[in-house]
C-alpha positions in Angstrom: -20.8 25.1 18.7 -19.6 28.3 17.1 -16.3 30.2 17.3 -16.5 33.9 17.9 -14.0 36.6 18.6 -13.8 40.2 20.0 -10.8 42.3 20.7 -8.4 39.4 20.1 -10.2 37.1 22.4 -11.4 33.9 20.7 -14.0 31.6 22.4 -16.2 28.6 21.5 -19.8 28.9 22.5 -23.1 27.1 21.9 -25.1 28.2 18.8 -27.6 30.0 21.0 -25.0 31.8 23.1 -22.9 32.7 20.1 -26.0 34.2 18.3 -26.6 36.5 21.3 -23.0 37.5 21.6 -22.7 38.3 17.9 -25.6 40.7 18.2 -23.7 42.5 21.0 -20.5 43.1 19.1 -18.7 39.7 18.7 -17.9 38.3 15.3 -17.8 34.8 13.9 -14.4 33.4 13.0 -12.9 30.2 11.7 -12.5 27.2 14.1 -9.0 26.7 12.7 -8.1 30.2 14.1 -9.3 29.1 17.6 -7.3 25.8 17.3 -4.1 27.7 16.5 -4.4 30.5 19.0 -6.3 28.9 21.9 -6.4 25.1 21.9 -3.0 24.3 20.6 -1.2 27.3 22.0 0.9 25.4 24.6 1.4 22.1 22.7 4.8 21.2 21.6 5.4 19.0 18.5 6.1 15.4 19.4 9.3 14.1 17.9 9.3 10.5 16.8 11.7 8.3 18.7 14.0 6.5 16.4 15.9 3.6 17.8 19.1 2.4 16.3 18.9 -0.9 14.5 20.4 -3.8 16.3 22.6 -6.3 14.5 19.8 -8.9 14.7 17.3 -6.4 13.1 19.8 -5.8 10.2 20.3 -9.5 9.8 16.5 -10.1 9.8 16.0 -7.5 7.1 18.8 -9.0 5.0 17.3 -12.5 5.4 13.9 -11.2 4.3 15.4 -9.5 1.3 17.4 -12.6 0.4 14.2 -14.7 0.6 12.4 -12.2 -1.6 15.3 -12.2 -4.1 15.1 -16.0 -4.3 11.4 -15.8 -5.2 11.7 -13.0 -7.8 15.1 -13.8 -9.4 15.0 -17.6 -9.4 17.5 -19.8 -7.7 20.3 -19.6 -10.4 20.2 -15.8 -10.7 20.0 -15.5 -6.9 23.3 -17.5 -6.7 24.9 -15.2 -9.3 23.9 -12.2 -7.2 25.3 -13.8 -4.1 28.6 -14.5 -5.8 28.9 -10.9 -6.9 28.5 -9.6 -3.4 
């Protein structure tokens, strides 16, 4: 497949068809140009859906962090950190 253009029209053609058209006045162009102007012309960017955290999700995150702190800090330092909060 080749991407060719003429007078602002951009098309994708098989190699054989493109070779014939190039000889009759068309010019090769980049596929990325075709993607921007033809293929993706009507596409809208999709926004990621962000759901608010529930209280349970927040508690689960905190529990996970506490468990990790116990492992990395050691039990006595973990207790000191808990006492500070």
